[in-house]
N, C-alpha and C positions, 0 to 999 in steps of 0.2 A: 596695487593690484597685481596678483600673480596669474601668470598664464602658463600653459604647458610648454610654450615656446621658449620660456626663460631658461637660460643655462643653469641658473641656481636651483631650479625646481626639479626635483626628482620624484618620480611616481614609482613605488615599489610594488611588486606583485603581492607581496605579503599584506600590504594595506588593502588592496582590493579584495584579497581572500578573507581577511578579517571582516571587512565590511559585509561581504556576501554571507559569511557565517553568522554574523550578527543579525542580518535581515532574515535569514532562514529560521533563526531561533525566534525572532519576533513573529514571524508569520505562523510558525507552529503554535506559539502561545496564543496567538489570536484565534486560530482555528479550534483549539481546544476550548477556549473561552466561549466562543460562539456556539459550539457543540453542546457544551454544559448548559448554557442558557436555553438552548433549544430543547434539551432533555428535561429540564425543569418545566418549561412550558407544556411539553407533551405529557408529562405526568399530571400537571395541574388540570390540563384539558381532559385527560382521561378520567380524573376524578369528578370534573364538572359535568361531563356527559353521562357517565355511568352511575355515579354516587355508589359505587361498589368497591369494596376492598380488594376483591380478587382482580378486577379490571385494572385498578390502580396499581397493584402489586405487579401485575404483568408488564404494565407500561413502565414501571420503575426498573424491573429486571432487564428488559429489553434496552432501556436508555443506558443502564450500568454497562451492559455488554458492549454496546456501541461505543461508549466513552472509553472502555478498556481497550477496545480494538484500535481506536484513534490514538490513544496515548501510548500504545505498545506495538506500533507498526514495525519497529526494528526487531522486536522479539518474534513477531509473526514472520517476518521475512527470514530471519535466521533459522527458524523451525522448519520452513518450507525449504530453504536452501540445504538444510542438513538431511532432509528426507530424499532429495535427489542427488544421487551419487554420480558425478560426471565420469569418474574412472570406470564404473561398471556399466555405463550406459552402452547399449548396442542397438543396431538397427536391423530390422528384419526386412528382407526383400522377397517379394512374391512376384513371379513372372508367370503369366498364363499364355501358353502357346496353343495355337490351333483355334478352331471355331466350332461352336455348337457342342454336341455331346461327346466329340472326340478331343476335347480340350485337356491338356495335361498341365499340372501345376508343379512348378519347381520353387522350392523354398531354400533360402540361405540366410546366414547371419553374418553381419560385419561387426567386428569388435574393435 
């Protein structure tokens, strides 16, 4: 029996990171599988309730969009991140002094 207190037993951080990466991949695969199953059920239910080609097609397209979004979260994250440029970001400051109709507004920018 091996225990962590044994001087011959070494736990490396790489082992823990590999385990965490493996589990993360397995959870993503499971989530995509469950979402695919739910999408198939949703399309079949749309057909069962409406018996309409248009209703079923809309359910299929929406299910496909949701599945694409789930499977491409990293692409969506990168697109949003590239749209927001941190270097060009600035903050506007508005200070209102005075009260009532005699108020003045001073505006400035921080870069």
